[in-house]
C-alpha distance (Angstrom), angle and dihedral (degrees) to the residues before:
residue distance angle dihedral
M1 . . .
T2 3.70 . .
E3 3.74 90.8 .
T4 3.89 90.7 52.0
V5 3.80 91.9 56.1
M6 3.76 91.2 50.7
Q7 3.78 91.3 50.3
T8 3.85 92.5 48.8
D9 3.75 91.2 54.2
H10 3.72 91.0 50.0
E11 3.75 93.3 46.2
R12 3.80 92.6 54.0
G13 3.76 87.7 65.0
A14 3.78 98.1 -120.1
A15 3.75 110.1 173.0
P16 3.75 112.2 -114.4
A17 3.82 114.4 -108.5
P18 3.81 111.5 -98.7
P19 3.79 110.1 -106.0
P20 3.79 113.7 -99.6
R21 3.72 88.7 -128.0
G22 3.79 91.3 62.2
R23 3.84 92.9 55.5
R24 3.77 94.1 51.8
G25 3.77 90.5 48.9
R26 3.85 93.1 53.9
R27 3.80 93.3 48.4
T28 3.80 88.8 51.8
V29 3.81 90.1 54.4
L30 3.79 92.5 48.3
V31 3.83 94.2 49.4
A32 3.80 91.8 47.2
S33 3.81 89.9 51.5
A34 3.81 90.5 52.1
L35 3.80 92.0 49.9
V36 3.78 90.4 51.9
V37 3.80 90.6 52.9
V38 3.82 93.3 49.3
T39 3.75 92.5 45.9
A40 3.81 91.4 50.2
V41 3.81 90.2 53.5
A42 3.79 92.3 51.0
V43 3.80 92.4 49.3
V44 3.79 92.2 47.4
G45 3.82 90.2 51.5
A46 3.79 93.6 47.2
L47 3.78 91.7 49.8
G48 3.76 92.7 49.5
L49 3.80 93.1 -112.7
G50 3.83 131.1 132.1
G51 3.79 93.7 68.5
G52 3.79 128.3 -51.5
G53 3.77 124.3 4.3
A54 3.78 131.9 -173.2
E55 3.73 93.9 -25.1
D56 3.81 101.2 55.2
G57 3.81 92.9 39.8
S58 3.83 94.8 -119.9
S59 3.77 115.9 143.9
A60 3.77 137.1 -159.4
P61 3.82 120.9 -127.9
P62 3.80 109.3 -79.8
R63 3.79 113.8 -96.8
S64 3.72 129.9 -153.0
G65 3.78 118.6 -96.3
S66 3.78 140.0 101.7
T67 3.79 121.2 -73.2
V68 3.82 127.9 -147.1
P69 3.77 130.5 -168.7
V70 3.83 124.5 -115.2
T71 3.79 104.1 -111.1
R72 3.80 134.4 -165.8
A73 3.81 114.0 -126.7
T74 3.80 145.6 136.3
L75 3.78 114.6 -94.1
T76 3.81 119.0 -155.0
E77 3.75 122.9 -169.1
R78 3.82 112.2 -138.6
T79 3.76 126.0 -171.6
T80 3.81 128.3 -167.8
V81 3.81 124.8 -150.7
D82 3.78 133.1 176.9
G83 3.83 121.3 -103.9
Q84 3.79 141.1 170.8
L85 3.81 123.8 -120.7
G86 3.81 115.6 -144.4
Y87 3.73 143.2 102.8
G88 3.75 97.4 -71.9
T89 3.76 131.7 -106.7
E90 3.75 116.1 -26.5
I91 3.80 115.1 -123.4
P92 3.82 130.4 -170.9
L93 3.78 119.0 -96.6
P94 3.85 110.6 -119.4
I95 3.79 95.0 -118.6
K96 3.83 110.6 176.7
S97 3.76 97.7 177.7
T98 3.80 118.2 114.1
G99 3.73 124.2 -149.5
T100 3.80 139.6 55.7
V101 3.79 123.8 -27.8
T102 3.81 106.1 -120.8
W103 3.86 100.6 169.3
L104 3.78 136.3 21.4
P105 3.84 130.6 -173.2
T106 3.78 122.7 -123.2
E107 3.75 119.5 -96.4
G108 3.78 113.5 -93.7
R109 3.77 95.0 25.7
T110 3.82 118.2 139.0
V111 3.79 118.1 -131.3
K112 3.82 121.1 -164.1
R113 3.80 133.0 -168.1
G114 3.77 111.0 -54.2
G115 3.82 92.2 17.9
T116 3.81 124.6 127.6
L117 3.80 117.4 -106.7
L118 3.77 96.5 -174.4
R119 3.83 140.1 -34.9
V120 3.77 123.7 -109.6
D121 3.81 117.4 -167.7
D122 3.79 83.1 -10.7
R123 3.77 92.2 -59.7
P124 3.84 119.2 123.0
V125 3.80 119.8 -117.4
V126 3.82 103.1 -148.5
L127 3.76 130.2 -148.8
L128 3.82 118.4 -130.9
Y129 3.79 130.4 171.8
G130 3.72 123.0 -108.3
T131 3.84 146.7 95.4
L132 3.79 100.2 -121.3
P133 3.81 110.8 84.8
M134 3.78 121.4 -129.1
Y135 3.83 105.1 -99.5
R136 3.82 106.0 157.7
D137 3.76 143.1 20.8
L138 3.79 115.0 -85.1
G139 3.82 117.6 -140.1
L140 3.75 146.6 87.6
T141 3.81 111.0 -49.9
A142 3.77 132.7 -152.7
G143 3.83 111.9 -95.2
T144 3.79 140.1 169.9
G145 3.85 93.5 -47.7
Q146 3.74 132.8 134.2
G147 3.78 96.0 -60.8
A148 3.76 91.5 53.4
R149 3.80 93.4 51.5
Q150 3.81 89.3 47.1
D151 3.79 91.0 57.3
A152 3.78 92.4 47.2
G153 3.81 92.6 50.4
N154 3.76 93.6 49.1
A155 3.75 90.7 51.0
G156 3.79 90.5 54.0
N157 3.81 94.2 47.0
A158 3.81 91.7 49.4
G159 3.78 89.5 56.5
N160 3.85 95.7 48.8
K161 3.88 101.4 36.9
G162 3.81 94.1 -127.5
D163 3.75 95.7 -40.9
A164 3.81 101.2 151.6
Q165 3.74 92.9 -162.3
G166 3.81 90.0 54.7
A167 3.76 88.4 51.6
G168 3.81 89.4 49.9
D169 3.75 89.2 52.8
Q170 3.81 88.0 58.3
G171 3.77 88.6 54.3
L172 3.84 92.4 -112.6
T173 3.84 136.0 85.3
D174 3.72 128.9 -161.4
D175 3.79 90.4 -106.4
T176 3.78 95.9 48.8
S177 3.75 91.9 47.2
R178 3.81 89.0 62.0
A179 3.75 98.1 36.1
P180 3.81 115.8 110.0
A181 3.76 120.3 -124.6
P182 3.80 112.6 -85.0
S183 3.77 113.7 -91.2
G184 3.83 112.2 -94.2
S185 3.75 94.8 13.7
P186 3.84 113.3 145.6
T187 3.77 116.9 -106.7
P188 3.77 127.3 -175.8
G189 3.80 107.9 -102.4
G190 3.79 94.4 1.7
A191 3.81 131.7 -73.1
G192 3.79 117.8 -75.7
A193 3.77 134.6 -171.1
G194 3.75 111.0 -69.2
G195 3.86 97.3 19.8
T196 3.79 143.1 -41.1
R197 3.80 126.5 -42.7
S198 3.76 126.1 -153.3
T199 3.77 124.7 -127.6
L200 3.81 120.7 -105.6
R201 3.76 111.9 -131.6
G202 3.79 134.3 -170.0
M203 3.80 147.5 96.9
D204 3.82 88.4 -83.2
V205 3.79 88.9 63.2
L206 3.78 91.1 51.8
Q207 3.81 91.0 49.7
F208 3.77 92.5 49.4
E209 3.79 94.8 46.2
S210 3.85 90.1 49.6
N211 3.82 88.0 56.1
L212 3.80 92.8 45.6
A213 3.81 90.6 53.5
A214 3.82 91.0 46.2
L215 3.81 88.1 56.5
G216 3.80 89.3 56.6
Y217 3.83 101.8 -98.5
T218 3.86 115.3 135.3
G219 3.78 140.2 167.1
F220 3.81 96.5 92.6
T221 3.79 138.6 79.8
I222 3.79 116.8 -106.7
D223 3.80 101.5 -128.8
E224 3.78 139.9 106.5
E225 3.80 95.1 -73.9
F226 3.82 125.2 92.4
T227 3.80 103.0 -150.0
D228 3.80 137.5 170.7
A229 3.79 87.0 -90.2
T230 3.81 89.6 56.9
A231 3.77 91.1 47.8
R232 3.80 91.3 53.6
A233 3.79 90.6 52.2
V234 3.77 89.7 48.7
K235 3.83 90.2 54.0
R236 3.83 90.4 54.0
W237 3.84 89.5 49.2
Q238 3.80 90.6 48.9
K239 3.77 91.6 50.5
S240 3.81 89.8 55.2
L241 3.79 89.8 53.8
G242 3.80 93.5 48.0
L243 3.81 92.9 -113.1
P244 3.80 129.5 136.3
Q245 3.84 107.1 -86.0
T246 3.78 99.9 -120.3
G247 3.84 98.2 142.1
T248 3.77 89.4 -131.6
V249 3.81 125.1 105.1
G250 3.81 113.2 -143.7
V251 3.78 122.0 -137.5
G252 3.81 89.2 -115.1
D253 3.78 97.2 47.0
V254 3.75 97.1 78.4
V255 3.82 138.5 41.7
Y256 3.82 121.5 -167.3
S257 3.81 127.8 -146.5
A258 3.78 134.4 166.8
G259 3.82 90.4 -107.0
K260 3.72 144.3 -33.5
V261 3.82 115.2 -25.0
R262 3.74 138.7 -145.7
I263 3.77 113.9 -135.0
G264 3.77 116.0 -121.0
H265 3.81 126.6 -171.9
A266 3.76 126.2 -38.7
G267 3.80 117.8 -119.7
V268 3.83 94.2 -157.8
R269 3.79 139.1 38.6
L270 3.75 128.6 -120.3
G271 3.77 110.3 -76.7
S272 3.79 93.5 30.3
A273 3.76 124.0 119.7
V274 3.81 118.2 -101.0
T275 3.79 114.8 -92.7
E276 3.74 134.8 178.0
E277 3.87 89.4 -99.0
V278 3.80 94.5 48.1
L279 3.76 93.9 122.3
T280 3.86 137.2 0.4
Y281 3.77 129.9 -153.9
T282 3.78 144.4 -176.4
G283 3.79 135.4 -167.0
T284 3.77 118.0 -83.3
S285 3.79 97.3 -120.8
R286 3.81 119.6 91.2
K287 3.79 116.0 -122.8
V288 3.75 140.4 169.5
V289 3.77 126.8 -116.0
V290 3.84 119.6 -157.6
N291 3.79 122.9 -169.7
A292 3.80 93.8 -145.5
S293 3.82 123.8 -165.5
A294 3.73 108.4 -98.4
A295 3.83 88.8 -140.1
E296 3.81 93.7 53.0
D297 3.79 104.4 35.6
S298 3.78 98.2 111.1
W299 3.82 89.2 113.7
A300 3.78 90.5 58.6
V301 3.81 99.7 91.2
R302 3.74 122.0 143.5
G303 3.80 109.7 -98.5
A304 3.83 93.9 21.2
A305 3.78 113.6 143.2
V306 3.80 120.2 -125.5
T307 3.81 137.8 171.1
I308 3.79 119.5 -123.0
G309 3.83 118.3 -151.0
L310 3.80 113.1 -149.8
P311 3.78 125.8 -152.3
D312 3.82 92.1 -105.6
G313 3.82 91.4 59.6
K314 3.80 95.6 -103.1
S315 3.80 122.0 126.9
V316 3.83 128.4 -143.3
K317 3.76 132.6 -174.4
G318 3.74 121.9 -106.0
E319 3.81 139.4 177.2
V320 3.77 132.1 -146.7
A321 3.81 106.7 -110.2
S322 3.77 102.4 173.8
V323 3.76 141.9 -2.2
G324 3.79 123.1 -151.0
K325 3.79 116.0 -117.2
K326 3.77 95.9 -152.1
A327 3.80 122.5 69.1
T328 3.80 121.2 -147.6
D329 3.80 119.3 -107.0
P330 3.86 109.9 -97.2
E331 3.80 88.5 -123.4
E332 3.80 89.1 59.4
G333 3.78 93.8 50.6
G334 3.77 127.3 115.7
G335 3.78 95.9 -97.0
E336 3.78 123.1 100.8
G337 3.77 117.2 -100.5
G338 3.79 92.2 18.2
S339 3.80 93.2 -66.5
G340 3.81 95.5 129.5
A341 3.78 120.5 121.7
P342 3.77 121.5 -115.8
T343 3.83 113.6 -88.6
V344 3.76 137.4 -169.4
P345 3.87 124.8 -148.9
V346 3.76 113.7 -112.7
T347 3.82 117.4 -167.5
I348 3.78 119.0 -151.9
T349 3.79 123.3 -167.7
I350 3.80 127.3 -151.0
K351 3.77 113.2 -144.5
D352 3.82 95.7 -168.6
Q353 3.77 101.3 57.7
K354 3.82 91.7 176.4
S355 3.77 90.2 63.0
V356 3.81 89.5 69.0
G357 3.75 92.7 56.4
R358 3.77 117.1 -156.8
L359 3.78 94.5 -33.0
E360 3.79 109.8 127.1
S361 3.82 103.3 170.4
A362 3.78 132.1 16.1
P363 3.79 144.9 125.1
V364 3.80 111.8 -91.8
T365 3.74 140.9 175.2
V366 3.80 125.3 -118.2
E367 3.84 118.8 -154.0
Y368 3.75 118.3 -164.8
V369 3.81 133.1 -180.0
G370 3.78 116.6 -114.6
R371 3.77 123.6 173.5
E372 3.79 122.5 -2.1
R373 3.82 131.9 -162.2
A374 3.80 116.0 -164.7
D375 3.84 126.8 -154.7
V376 3.83 97.5 0.1
L377 3.80 133.0 146.1
T378 3.80 112.4 -100.3
V379 3.80 141.5 -179.4
P380 3.78 132.5 178.9
V381 3.80 112.3 -80.2
A382 3.85 87.6 -121.8
A383 3.78 90.1 65.9
L384 3.76 93.8 67.5
V385 3.84 118.8 102.7
A386 3.78 128.8 -169.5
L387 3.86 115.3 -116.0
A388 3.78 123.7 -142.1
E389 3.80 92.1 -127.9
G390 3.78 90.0 52.2
G391 3.78 136.2 -92.3
H392 3.76 128.0 54.7
G393 3.76 135.2 -61.3
L394 3.83 143.6 178.3
E395 3.77 128.5 -122.2
T396 3.82 112.2 -133.0
A397 3.79 122.6 -141.0
D398 3.81 91.0 -99.4
G399 3.80 93.7 52.9
R400 3.82 101.4 -97.6
F401 3.78 120.8 135.3
V402 3.78 120.6 -138.9
A403 3.80 125.7 -170.1
V404 3.85 117.8 -122.1
T405 3.73 137.3 -175.2
T406 3.79 113.2 -129.8
G407 3.79 125.7 -141.4
L408 3.79 132.5 169.0
F409 3.82 119.7 5.5
A410 3.79 114.6 -151.1
D411 3.83 139.1 146.9
G412 3.76 93.6 0.8
R413 3.80 95.0 -53.8
V414 3.77 134.2 95.3
E415 3.73 134.6 -148.4
V416 3.83 113.1 -115.6
S417 3.75 134.6 -173.8
G418 3.78 138.4 172.0
S419 3.81 143.9 124.8
A420 3.79 93.5 -90.4
V421 3.84 96.6 45.1
R422 3.78 120.5 93.8
E423 3.79 137.1 165.3
G424 3.86 113.7 -86.0
M425 3.79 94.5 20.4
K426 3.81 112.2 142.8
V427 3.75 116.6 -123.5
R428 3.79 129.7 -178.4
I429 3.78 126.9 -117.8
P430 3.81 104.6 -137.0
E431 3.83 113.6 -122.4
């Protein structure tokens, strides 16, 4: 019976129900067509098509989307580059001692004024502060004392075979050549055993005496003259170092630097002879070195303020201390195959060393301020739309499009200007 009912329905000519699948498919086509039409309207409005635009006052139907006001602000362009935190480039200590290295300090050790940098032939090489390098021995030198007059008199006698008158013509007699200097007579630098000694003079003497006084030794005048009083102070200093008390400072006994130093790596081993690369050093303050692009280094001006980003997310203040004057060869740049751009080294100092913590070496970022535009009209960059006639524009809350001139881009905003743009005006962020 069930089959009969089914045949009867069929025989009556009832149209078969449209498959559900077909209905869903047609709705999909209709919705898609509607979306295409809406999208086309939006594009036409954004491109300034469909008749008119900002100039003729026509407007497109308002579209959904958030609106933001045009605000007046100061835009600052900030750029971030990579840098390296450390103590700077290690340079060799100007050791002038000759002999065998018998003691070396550990790497990273800090040496202050009066401290020992290394030992050569078991004699300390001492650090002092100054800018003038050690270039000669400092001490009392032989002058025109008794020995010198003795030699001059003998030369005159040899030429005149004992002729006293001939010796007198030379200004010396045999007796006077052997006569000691009168008691109490002034002598440059003071009289010493065996004759007079002349005073050593120079800025290097002043520099050394200043250091000697800073180490607590007194009894002499800090000036450019190395006197007997200076020599006596030197002997006391030498005694404290365990050195023979000669009163003379050898050219290899002292090394000068602008301040305390941090020991770098040793270029020799114990027992080796002293070389120019025996020991390197750096300053004790941490700093950052940036290899800045030579084409974009206008920010790198001595005294310029920067912000240093540390690996832990903290930021510290820095200041450009020096800028290299020689750019690297492009073939030596950081790019592969010699494609790197020329760079110049920029050294940045950190005044507050405590702000860096215990970090001694790490990659960091350096942020610097580039251009700045004060008191200008700005909008979010996302509010800009491209106009068909070229350039950029803004869509107002009522759907109009106004052309603008863009200026500085910074911090997600852009400077805008134009006859139709005013502060407080609402503009739409395109979806």
